[in-house]
N, C-alpha and C positions, 0 to 999 in steps of 0.2 A: 135633426137627422137621427134616424135609428142606427145606433152603433152597439157594438158589444161593450160590456163593462171593461174598463182598463184602469191601471194605476201604475205610477212610477214607483219602483222598488230598488233600494240600494243596500238593504240590510236584511239579515235573516229574521229579525223581529218583525219587520214590516211584512215579510212574506207570510208569517204565521197569522197575521191579522186578516189575511184575505180569505181564510177558510170560512169566516162568518159573512163575508160580503159577496164572494164569487160563487158561481155554480161550476162544478167540475164537469168536464175537464177544462183546464186553462193552460196557456203556454207562457213561458218566460223568454223574452227576446232582449238582446243587448240594445241599449239605447243608441250606441254607436257601433256600426257594423264591424270595425276592426277588433272589437272586443269579443267577437264570436269565438276565436281560438281560446281565449282565456275562460270563457263560459263553458266551452266544451261542445259548441254547435251553434248553428244559426238560431235555433230555438230549442227549448227543453219543455216537455209536456208533463203535466201532473194530472193523472186521471182520478186520483183519490188523495186522501190526507197523508197516507203513508208515502206515496210517491212525492208529495209536496215536501215532506220532512227530509227526504233524500236529496232535495235540491239545495238545502240550506248551505251546505259546505261550498257550493259554487259561488256564493255571494260573499265569502269570507275575505276575498281580495278587494272588495269595495267596487265591484263592477256595477255600473248603473244600468238597470234593466226596466223594461215595461212588461207588466203582467196583463194578459188579455184573455178573455173568455174565448174558448174555441167553439165555434158553431158546429154542432153535430150534423151528421147527414152526409150524403154522397156528393161527389164533385159536380153532378148534374144540377145541383142547386145554385151553382155559381153563374153570374152574369156580369157584363161590363157595359159601361157607357163611355163613348168617345165624343169629343167635340173640338172645334176650333173657335175660340171666342175672339171677336173683333175688338177694336179700340173702345167700343161702347159697352162691351161686356155682353154682347149678343152672339149666339152661335151662328157661324157661317155654315157649318155642317154638323150633323149629329148622326150617331151610329150606335147600335147595340148588338151584342152577340152573347151567346150562352155557351157553356162548356158541357161536354159529356164525360171527358176523362182527363186526369192529370197524371204525370209521371215523376216520382212515385205517387201513388194514390193519396189524396187528401192534403199533401204538403208540397208536391213538386210543381214543375212547370206544366202549363196546359198543353196537351198534345192532340186534342180533338175539339175544334171550335166550330160553331155554327152561327152564321149571320142571321139576324132576325130583327124585329122591332118590338121593344119592350117599353110601353108607355110609362110604366111605373118606375123602371130604372132610369129612363130619360128624364122624368120629372125630378127625381131625387138628385141625379147628377147635375142637371141644369141649375137647380137650387143651390147645390154645394158650390159649384164653380162661380156662380154669380156672387155668392156670399163672400168668397175669398178674393173676389175681384181678379180672377184669372184673365190673362190675355195670352192667346196662343193655344197650344195643344193641351188637352186635358183628358185624362183617363181615370175612371173610378170603378172599383170592383165591389160587387155585393154578393152576399150569400143569403139565401132564403132560410130563415130560422123557423123550422117547423113547430117549435114550441109556442110561437105566437103568430106565425104566418107572415112576418114582416121581412123585408129585405134589410140586411144589416151591412153597414159599410165595413169592408175588409181593408182596403188600402186605396190611396189616390196617388197618381203620378202626373207630372207635367212634362212628359217626354214621350218619345216613340217607344213601342213595346213589341214583344215577341209576336203578338197577333197581327201586326200591321200588314203582312201579305194578304190576309183575308180582307182587310179594308180596301186595299188597292184592287184586288180582284172583284170586289163587290161594287166598285165605282167611287170609293172615297179615298182619294190619294192625299193623305195628310202631308207627305213630303213635298208634293207639288204645291199644295196650298201654302205651306210655309215659305217655300221659295218664292212663289208669286207675291206673297204679302211683303216679304223682305225686299223685293226688287220693284215694288210699286206697280205690279201688273194686276189687271182686273181679275177678280175671282167671282165666278157665278155661284151663288149658294146652291148646294146639292139638295134637291128636294126628295130624291128617291135613290135607291140602290138595290142591288140583287139580294134577295132574301134566301134563306135555306141553303146557302153555299157552305161547304165543309172544307176547313183547313186542317190538314192532317200531318202530324210528325211521325213517320213510320216507325223508326227505331224506338223512340220513346213510348209510342202507343203499344208496340209489341211487348215491351217490358211491363206496361200496365196490364195488358191482357193476361200475362202469366200470373201477376199478382191477384187479379180478380178471379181468375180461374181456380187458383189454389184455395180461394175463400168460398168457392161455389157461387159466385155472383155473376158469372157470364159463361156462355158456352162458345165453342169455336164457331159455330154457325152464326150466332148473334154478332160476334165480333167481325166476322167476314162480311156479314150483311151491312154492318155499319161502315166499315172502311170502303166498301164498294161505292159509297156516296161521295168519297173524297174527290175534290176537283182542284184543290189548291195545295201545293207541296212547298216545303221550305227550301231555300238555298238553290233552287233550280230555275233556269230560264234557257231556252234554246238560243236566245240572243247572246247570253253570257254564261256559258256552262262552267267556267273556271272555278268560281266560288264553290259550286256543288262538288266538283271533282276534288278540290282541296279538302273540303270538310269531310267527305266520305273516305278519303284516303287516311285522314287523321283517325277517323272512327275505326277503320279496318286495323290500323296499327295498334290502337288502344285495345281492340278486341283480342288481338293476338297476344298482347301483353297480359291481359286478364286471364286468358286461357293458360298461358305459360305459368303465371303465378299460382293458379289453382292446381296445376299438375305438380308443382313444387311444394304445395301445401302452404303457400303464403297468402295472407289477406291483402286485398287491394281495394282501394276506393274507386269504383268504376263510375266515372261521370262522362257522359257523351260530350265531345267538343261542340261548341256552338250553341249550347243551351244553358240558359241562366239557372242558377240554383233555385231550390224550392222557396216557397213563401207561405205566409200564414193563410189558413182558410178557416 
């Protein structure tokens, strides 16, 4: 499987050895998530040797970490493969999607997903989950490394993900398939689903728009044209509007808190409720 280079690191001396083995930039992540607070973040990035040296003090407490190369390039180089593997290790259903934007850019949660069919990602994902003998739900994320043109494995999960509303709207309902399998109901393998369907997280994508616009990478017209394609939204259904009302009420209160803190000259960590924290890309 094509992967980024990685190594387990638990001392400053080991970190120094990576300068001759890894290509910059690379990131340092705690091996165990609860250690994020001790490390100083979910991950730390070193873009050059001087930034790497600055990270050494973070390892003085003996935190076990994993160092990984960071694949350069935009978020539109990311794609994912989903499947449900039966008791024989064969996929009952397969699905792929690609991303256009994340919030915050490069490191945060996906906020603009597009359903498609990517044979390369499907082949690699199928190979991976068969090798690990997965039974049930599988999701694996890739990023195209423009340095060699290959899709590189970013992460793999055996669970539901933030992008599941897009799968359901496209015709691949992993929750129903899981329930049917657990209750011995017949499941007809899904041969096709809707392509080019856009799942959009409005608040998160607006944040990304401002980031990209400040970098000169997008115009207001281009952003509006892209969001006009959105057909799937998070947290909302006319049949059950309560979750959406609750989530948006939380967001409104958080926005008021942020504005109040800024007026008082205080710093605040603004994270929108209902969205998972960032991950490696």
